[in-house]
C-alpha positions as CSV (number, residue, x, y, z in Angstrom):
1,M,-21.0,-43.0,24.6
2,M,-19.4,-46.4,25.4
3,N,-19.7,-48.9,22.7
4,K,-18.6,-52.7,23.0
5,N,-14.9,-52.0,22.2
6,T,-14.8,-49.3,24.9
7,V,-16.4,-51.6,27.5
8,L,-13.9,-54.5,26.7
9,A,-11.1,-52.0,26.9
10,W,-12.1,-51.0,30.5
11,A,-12.7,-54.5,31.5
12,T,-9.2,-55.4,30.3
13,F,-7.7,-52.6,32.3
14,I,-9.5,-53.3,35.4
15,M,-8.7,-57.0,35.2
16,I,-4.9,-56.3,34.7
17,V,-5.1,-53.9,37.8
18,V,-6.8,-56.6,39.8
19,G,-4.3,-59.3,38.6
20,L,-1.3,-57.2,39.7
21,G,-2.9,-56.6,42.9
22,L,-3.4,-60.3,43.5
23,I,0.1,-61.1,42.4
24,A,1.5,-58.4,44.7
25,L,-0.5,-59.8,47.7
26,G,0.8,-63.3,47.0
27,A,4.5,-62.1,46.6
28,F,4.6,-59.5,49.5
29,K,1.9,-60.1,52.1
30,Y,1.5,-64.0,52.2
31,D,4.5,-66.2,52.7
32,D,2.9,-69.5,52.9
33,V,0.8,-71.5,50.6
34,A,-1.9,-68.8,50.3
35,G,0.7,-66.7,48.4
36,W,0.8,-69.2,45.7
37,G,-2.9,-69.2,45.4
38,F,-3.1,-65.4,45.2
39,A,-0.4,-65.5,42.5
40,S,-2.1,-68.1,40.4
41,V,-5.4,-66.4,40.6
42,G,-3.6,-63.2,39.4
43,L,-2.3,-65.0,36.4
44,G,-5.8,-66.3,35.7
45,F,-6.9,-62.6,35.7
46,F,-4.2,-61.9,33.2
47,A,-5.4,-64.8,31.0
48,I,-8.9,-63.5,30.9
49,A,-7.8,-59.9,30.3
50,W,-5.8,-61.3,27.3
51,V,-9.0,-62.9,25.9
52,F,-11.1,-59.6,26.4
53,N,-8.3,-57.8,24.5
54,A,-8.4,-60.3,21.7
55,L,-12.2,-59.8,21.5
56,K,-12.0,-56.1,20.8
57,G,-13.2,-55.4,17.3
58,R,-14.6,-58.9,16.9
59,V,-17.8,-58.6,18.7
C-alpha cells in the first residue's frame, strides 16, 4: 500500500524526469527565447521536487 512518503517519493521522481525533459527541450530543440523559458520552467520543477523531497517524513 502506498503511504504519504511513497506518494511524495513518486512525485519527486516524476517531477525530476519532467524537469530534465523540459531542460533538454530548451537546450536541444529550441534555439531562440523559448529555449530559455523551457529551461527555467525545468529548474522550477527541480525546486518543487526538492520541496517534495524535504517533506518526506514530515507530513
